[in-house]
C-alpha positions in Angstrom: 1.6 -29.4 -41.0 5.1 -29.3 -38.9 7.2 -26.2 -38.1 9.8 -26.2 -36.2 8.8 -29.9 -35.0 5.6 -28.6 -34.0 2.1 -29.0 -35.0 0.0 -26.0 -36.3 -2.1 -26.4 -33.2 0.6 -26.3 -30.7 1.9 -23.9 -32.4 -1.2 -21.5 -32.3 -1.5 -22.4 -28.6 2.1 -21.3 -27.6 1.7 -17.9 -29.6 -2.0 -17.6 -27.6 -0.2 -18.1 -24.4 2.4 -15.3 -25.5 -0.1 -13.3 -26.4 -2.0 -13.2 -23.0 1.0 -13.0 -21.2 2.5 -9.8 -23.5 -1.2 -8.4 -23.3 -1.5 -9.2 -19.7 2.2 -7.5 -18.7 1.4 -4.6 -20.9 -2.5 -3.9 -19.4 -0.9 -4.3 -15.8 1.9 -1.5 -16.5 -0.7 0.8 -18.2 -3.3 0.8 -15.2 -0.4 1.0 -12.5 1.6 3.9 -14.6 -1.9 5.7 -15.1 -2.1 9.1 -13.3 -4.1 9.6 -10.3 -6.5 12.1 -10.4 -6.0 15.7 -9.0 -8.3 17.4 -7.2 -8.2 21.0 -8.6 -10.1 23.0 -6.1 -8.2 21.1 -3.4 -4.6 22.0 -5.2 -6.0 25.9 -6.1 -7.2 26.4 -1.9 -3.5 25.1 -0.8 -1.7 27.3 -3.3 -4.0 30.3 -2.2 -3.0 29.3 1.3 0.8 29.6 0.5 0.2 32.4 -1.2 -1.2 34.4 1.6 2.1 33.7 3.5 3.6 35.9 1.1 2.0 38.9 2.8 4.7 39.2 5.4 8.1 38.7 5.3 8.4 36.9 8.6 5.9 34.2 6.7 8.1 34.0 3.3 10.0 30.7 4.3 6.3 29.0 5.1 5.3 29.9 1.5 8.3 28.2 -0.1 8.3 25.1 2.4 4.3 24.7 1.8 4.4 25.1 -1.9 7.4 22.7 -2.0 5.2 20.3 -0.4 2.1 20.8 -2.5 4.4 20.1 -5.5 5.4 16.6 -4.4 1.8 16.0 -3.0 0.9 16.6 -7.0 3.6 14.9 -8.2 2.5 11.9 -6.1 -0.7 12.2 -7.1 0.6 11.9 -10.4 2.6 8.6 -9.9 5.9 9.6 -10.3 8.7 7.5 -9.3 11.0 8.7 -6.7 11.2 8.4 -2.8 12.7 11.7 -2.4 11.1 15.1 -4.0 14.2 15.6 -6.3 13.8 11.8 -7.3 10.3 12.6 -8.2 11.5 15.8 -10.0 13.9 13.9 -12.1 11.5 11.6 -13.5 8.7 14.7 -14.0 11.4 16.2 -15.9 9.9 15.9 -19.5 6.9 16.7 -18.2 7.7 20.4 -16.4 8.1 22.8 -18.7 10.7 25.2 -16.5 12.9 22.6 -14.5 15.6 25.1 -13.9 12.9 27.2 -11.8 11.5 24.6 -10.0 14.6 23.3 -9.1 15.7 26.5 -7.9 12.7 26.6 -5.5 12.8 23.0 -4.2 16.9 24.1 -3.3 15.9 27.0 -1.8 13.1 25.0 0.3 16.4 22.8 1.3 18.6 25.6 2.3 15.7 26.8 4.6 14.9 23.8 6.1 18.7 23.3 7.1 18.9 26.7 8.2 21.6 27.8 5.9 19.6 31.1 4.9 19.1 33.7 7.7 17.1 36.4 5.1 15.0 35.8 2.3 15.5 37.8 -0.7 12.1 38.9 -2.0 13.5 38.5 -5.8 14.4 35.0 -4.5 10.5 34.4 -2.8 9.1 35.4 -6.1 11.0 33.3 -8.3 10.6 29.9 -6.4 6.8 30.8 -6.3 6.6 31.3 -9.9 8.7 28.1 -10.3 6.2 25.9 -8.0 3.4 27.4 -9.8 4.6 26.4 -13.2 5.1 22.9 -12.3 1.7 22.8 -10.5 -0.1 23.9 -13.8 2.2 21.2 -15.8 1.0 18.6 -13.5 -2.5 19.4 -13.9 -2.7 20.7 -10.3 -3.3 24.4 -10.8 -5.2 25.9 -14.2 
């Protein structure tokens, strides 16, 4: 029997090759996209270090910077795409429940690094750390 000028045997061969190619591509995509394992104990320890820095006003900025690095590390472990923290946050926006809070925190960190803020407000520090903590929970880095 011929279909479109091809024998049933050659049609089956070409169909099989097509299925193998598509299946192989899909498998590679799944392996590449599979989130990395997160060591919760490591993130918990690093988060506690950042929290300790909140005890004194002169280390608030360092607490925010360290918490931002921790979130970026979790985003990398989870294999979100992007060269910058901002690009990774955009990639993760559907998995983070409170995007506004984590963006506020990240922008505050950027202002601190650029030396645009001379004195932090306690309310801003708390808001930023809550945003970072929620993001870490959403990413599976904290419980």
